[in-house]
N, C-alpha and C positions, 0 to 999 in steps of 0.2 A: 504494499499499500504506499502511495506517495505521501510525503508530509504535507500537511495543510499549510498553505501560504496565509499570511495575515491579510485579511481583506481590509482595504482602505476604508475608513469611515468617512461619512459625509461630514461637512462642517457642522458641528453640533449647534452653533449659534443660530442656525437656520430653524431649529426646533424649539428655541426658547420663545416663550410667548410674551408679548407686550400688548396688553389690552387695557384700555381705560388708564393708561399711564402706569400700570402696575407691572413689574418685572417678575416673571416666574422662571427660575433657573432650571436647567436640565440636570437631572440627578447624575447622569454619567459624568458631567463636567465636575460636579461637586465631589464625586468619588475620586477623580483624579486629584483634585486639590486635597481631599482628605488623606490620600496615600502620601502626598508630598509632605503634609504637615506631620504625619506620623514619623517621617524620616528626619525632618528638621522642624523643630517647634516654631521657628520664626523664619519667614521668607520675604524677599523683596519682590516688588511688583514685576520686575523683569524676569525673575525665576518663575513666578506664577503664570506669566504669559506663555512661556514655553510649555509648562506642564498642562495648562488648561486646554491647549489645542483649539483655541478659539481666537477671534480677532481681538485686537487691542480695545476696540470700542466695546465689545461684549465683556471682555475681562473687567473693565472699569464698572460695568453694570453688576457683575457678580460681586466684586469687592464692595461696592457701595451697598448692595442688598445685604451682604453678610455683616457689614458694620451697622447698618440701620436696624437689623434684626438681632444685634448683640451676639453674633457668631464669631466675629473677628474684631480685634482692636488694632489700631494703627499706632505704631511707635514712631513719632516724629524724629526723635534723636537718631535712631537707627534706620529710619526710612523703611520700615518692614511691618509685616502683618503677623499677628499671633492669635490663634484661637482663644476664645473665652471659654469658661466652663461649659456654657450651653453650646458653644461651637464644637467642643470636643464630643459632647453628647450626640449632636447631629451627625458629625462625621462618623461616629461609632455606629449609629443606626444605619447610615448609608452603606458603610462597608459591610455590615452584617447582611444587609438586604442583598447586595451584589454577590457576596459569598454564597448565599442560598441559591441565587439564580445560577451561578456557575456550577454548583453541585447537580442541578437538574439538567444541564446541557450535556 
C-alpha cells in the first residue's frame, strides 16, 4: 500500500464567519494555536501567523477575539501573547475534541 500524502487544506479563513459584525473562529485554527501554546506558553504575533496558516488580516481577528473573550492576554513589554486560565481551558477542550475525532478516523 502506498503512503498517504498530506492533502493540502483550503485557506481556513474562508470558513470563518463574520455576520452582524461578530467574528466566529474556526476550531481547527484554534487547535493549531492551542498546540503552539502548549509548546511555548508565550508567542509573538509573527510566530502565531505562521502557525495559524491563515492570513494576517484574519490572524488579527483571532487575536482580538481571544483577547476580548479573556482567552489571551497581550504583554506589551515582550510584545507577545499568553493564554489566560480560561484560555488554557478552551485550548484543552479543543485539543480533546480533535483527539477524539482523530481516534475515529
